[in-house]
Residue, then its C-alpha position, 0 to 999 in steps of 0.5 A: x400184263x403190259x403197261x396200259x393194262x396195268x394202268x387200267x387195273x390200278x386205276x380201277x382200284x377204289x381210292x387208288x391215286x398216284x401223286x395225290x390224284x386219280x390215275x384217270x385224271x393224269x395225261x394219258x401220254x405222260x402216264x404211259x411214259x411213266x408206266x413204261x419206265x416203271x415196267x423196265x425197272x421192275x424187269x431189271x429187279x425181277x419184280x412180278x408185274x402185278x397191279x400192286x407191284x406196278x403201283x409201287x414202281x409207278x409211284x417210284x418212277x414219278x419221284x414224288x414220294x421221297x420216302x419211297x424213293x429212298x427206301x427202294x434206292x437203299x434196297x437196290x444199292x444193297x442188292x436186296x431181292x424184291x421178294x413177295x414180303x418186301x413187295x407187299x410191305x412197300x405197297x402197304x407202307x407207301x402206296x395203299x390208299x389212305x384216308x385223309x382230308x386236305x390239310x389246307x382245309x384247316x387253314x384258320x378263317x382269321x388268317x385268310x381275313x388278315x391276308x385279305x386286309x393286308x392286301x387291301x392296305x397295299x391296294x390303298x397305298x398304291x392308289x394313294x401313291x398314284x393320287x399323290x404323284x398326280x397332284x405333284x404333277x399338277x403343282x409342277x405345271x402350276x409352278x411353270x405358269x406362275x411367278x408367285x412361289x407362295x401358292x406353289x409352296x403352300x400346295x407342296x406342303x399340303x401334299x406332303x402333309x397328306x402323304x405323311x398322314x397316309x404313310x403313318x396310317x398305313x404303318x399303324x395298320x400294318x403294325x396292328x396286323x403284324x401283331x395279330x399275325x404274331x398272335x395267330x402264329x403263337x396260337x398255331x404253334x401251341x395248337x401243333x404242340x397240343x396235337x402232337x401230345x397226349x393230354x393225360x400223360x404228356x408223352x407224344x401221341x399216336x400221330x406224332x409217334x407214327x411220323x417219328x417212326x416213319x422218319x426213323x425207319x428211313x434213317x435206319x435204312x440210309x445209315x444202315x443202323x439199328x432201330x428198335x421199339x418196345x411196347x408197354x402194357x400196365x398189368x391189371x390196369x382195369x383193377x386199379x380203375x375198378x378198385x380205386x376209380x378212374x382218377x387213380x387209374x390216371x395216376x398210375x398211367x401218369x407214373x408209368x409215363x414219367x418213368x418211361x420218359x425219364x428212362x429213354x434218351x433225348x433222341x428217343x421217343x416215348x409215346x402213348x400208343x393207346x389206352x394203357x399201352x405206351x411205346x418207345x422208339x429207339x433209333x440206333x439201338x439194336x435188340x439187345x440195347x433196347x431190351x436192356x432199356x426196357x428191363x431197366x424201366x420195368x424194374x423202376x416201375x415195379x419199385x415205384x410207389x403210388x399213394x392216393x391223394x385223398x387219403x395218403x394210403x399207398x396203392x399196391x405195386x404197379x407192374x408192366x409187361x413189355x414186348x421188344x422188336x427190332x426193325x427189319x429192312x423195308x418192313x412196315x411199322x405195323x409189322x414191327x409193332x405186331x411182333x412187340x404186341x406178340x411179345x407183350x402178350x406172351x409176357x402176360x401169359x408167362x405171369x406178367x411183370x416181364x420183358x419178352x423179345x421177338x427172339x423168344x416168341x412162341x410159334x403162332x398157332x397154325x404156323x408150319 
């Protein structure tokens, strides 16, 4: 395929966009120029000219995705071969069509109203100022035509009094608006905090974890440092809910979350991945270090004791199964977490209350 055929092939893909807009909406000459540049780069790196590969390098050539540019630049600098696995991960991670609304649609109506009010204040101030200047001009003309200064002084005092009143009113209006804006800012800050935090455990939520992990992957590639993740699942969690009720189940989840949060560093991220699964992202930690941290947390959870609030009776021991994996250059977060998940379920099969790393994984069924 040549550049124009690839542009057509990519633009024909449902939902496919470039730089946030449908390819078909781009200027044809500009799109062709970018496409030619992408094709040259692909040829230099021996990347097969498939529609998905072309989409990656077209986006790279546009330069709008900083994360993609950094990733490919690091791969090129490291003389890495763009094999099918890396090409696929680049497409899935950075280019594949994703759903999502316009973030501007969430702008509070109240904030828009305040902006309109402030603009009205300014327009009023400009109009009043022009009126004041015109009035002073008329007083100046009268001063030149009369010899009685008392009339002129009275008019000047009157105009200055009006100007002072207008200025005081405008200042009061802006002060009230500023206070309201401060209130909105605090509310938005609190809302952002809530949107990044899981309400039950107090840990980061899935959305916050995804963003943290994405940035951690880029940093790991830029600095050539390790990055590891471990995934925790509470053993027999359903039994706690069935035997003691969901309130006790929530207590169990909060206890495990507390031990996890206290067991990682400030630079790490502990998050609720979903249901009774928790996850920790450890920048700068290799597989051995991450496994050591995961094991320490697993033992502390097994040693913890939980009592029912209503009766004070001690509940049976809590254990967890853990899977650990280390980031591989240019892979997607999903691929790394999938290895954690496999390790976790292998730990379950082996009897629970244990940690399994990606190096200990049994071959998948059907694998050669």
